[in-house]
N, C-alpha and C positions, 0 to 999 in steps of 0.2 A: 361622394367625392367628385370634385369637379375636374381634375386633371392630374397628370403625373407631377411629382415633386421635382424631379430632375430628368434631363434627357441626355443621352449619350450620342455623340456624332461619330458614327463609325466611318465616315468619309474624310475625317480630318487628316489622317495619315496620307491618303491619296492626294488631298489638296496640297499638302506641304511638299510632296514629291513633285507635283506639277509646277508648283511655284519655284522650286530649286532648279528644275529643268529649264524653265523660262528664263531664270537669271543666268544660267550657263549659256543659253543660246544668245541672249542679249550681250553678254560679255565677249563671247566669241565673235559675234557680228561687229561689235565696236573695235575689237583688236584687228580684225581684217580690214575694216574701213580705215583705221589709223595707218595700217601698213600700206595700203594702196594709196592713201592720201599723201603719205610721206614719199612714196615712190613717184607719184605724180609731180610733187614739188621738185624732186631731184631731176626728173626728166625735163621739166619746164626750165630749170636753171641751165641744164646742158643745152637745151634748144636755144635759149637766149644767147649763150656763149658762142654757139656755132654760128648764129646769125651775125653776131658782132664780128667774129673772125672772118666770115665770108665777106662782109662789108669792108673790113680793113684790107683784106687781100685784094679785093677788086680795086680799091683806091690806090694801093701801092702799084699794082700792075698798070693801072691807067697812067699814073705819074711816070713810071718807067717807059711806057710807050711814048708819052709826050716828050720826054727827055731824049729818047732815041730818035724821034722824028725831027726834033729841032736841030739835031746835029751840033748842039752847043756843048761839045765835049771839052773838058778842061785842056788848056794849052800847056805845053811844056814851058817851064820857067827856067831861063838860063841862069846858071850859077857860076860865079867866078871861083877860082881855086881856094881863096881864103874862106869863102862861105862853105865850100865842100869840106875843108879841113875842120871848120868849127862844128859842122854837123857830125862828122866822124868822131871828133873829140867828145861831144856830148853823148854820143851813142855808147862809147867805151867808158864814159865817166863813172857810172854806178859801180861797175865791177872793179875799176881801178881804185876808187875811193874806199870801197869795202875792204879791199886788200890792204890799203895804206892805213886805215883806221884800226884794222885788226892787228897790224904790225905795231902801230903806235901803242896800243894797249899792252902789248907784250914788253915793249921797251920802257914803258913808264914805270919807275920804281913805286913801291908801296907808299912812300912818304910824299909823293907828288899828287896834288889834286888839280886837275885841269878845270878851269872855270869856263873857258870858251875855246872852241875850235872853229875857225872861220876860213872859208875859201873866198878869195877876192873880197875882203871886207869893205873896201871902198867902192865896190861895184864899178870898177874901171873898165873901159873898153879897150885899153891898151893891151896888145898881145902879151907883153911881159907880165902884166898883173893878172891875167886870166887864170893862171895856175898858182898864184900866191896863196900860201897857207900860213895862217897866223895862229899860234898856240899861246894861250894865256893861262896862268895858274899860279899856284903857291907850292912851295917846298918847305916842309917842316923838318929842319935839321936837328941833330943832337946838340945839346947844350955844350958850349965850349968849342964847337966846330965852326969853321969858316962858313958863313951862310951862303956864299956864292959857289962854293966848291961843288955841291950837289947839282946846281943848275948847270955849271960848266960840264960836269960829267954827263948830264942828260943831253946837252947839245952835242958832245963828242960821240955819244952812243947813237944819236940820230944820224950824224954825218957818216959814221962808220958802217951803218947798216945799209947794205946795198938794196934791199927790198923797199925800205922807206925812202932812201935818198934818190931812188930812180926818178928822173924827171926834174930834179932840182939841181941847179948849179951852185947854189949858195944856201946854206943853213946856218943862221947866226942868231946870237942873243941880241935882240934889239933894245931890251929894257930889263933891268934887274935892280931891285931895291929891297931893303929890309922893311918888313911891315911894321907899322907903328905900335902894334900891340905887343909884339915880342921880337927879340933879336934873333930867335931861332927860326922865325918864319920869314921866307923870302918870296916876294912876288916877282914874277918874270913874264916876259913876252918873247917868244921865239918866232922868227920869220923864216919861211922856206920859200925860195924863189927859184 
């Protein structure tokens, strides 16, 4: 006979163990490299951000120093009493209008639909028109009832309410007419001055 029919490799098991250990080492090495690479990118981003912040801080400090050195401080602007009153009125305006509109929502009956609420709709510069409030809407009355009765009652309620009427000398119905679609619907415009 010339040679063996088959051979057995007794080192195969050791070879597979070495191969598995090599794979584990490569996987661990890749994980650590990815971790440190990601940390390096994060630190690089923070470094760039710090450099930009330092540059911007230096620029603002330099502008502040130049402004202080030039002594070009803003001068006081003289205001007459009407301008001061207008500034105070605009300062108090949001709170006052919030209260007025909240009160208006409580005084408005369920059958009234307001289509517009306008302050100084003509955009007039006249002191009397600065506080003018115009309410427009529709009132849906019951059938057989006088269509203007509900509108007149709404105007009377607005006049009688001290919280809403504060600041107005005159609250009146400036326009009222039955809508063309139905006799029970009345369109109205109320002016408060």
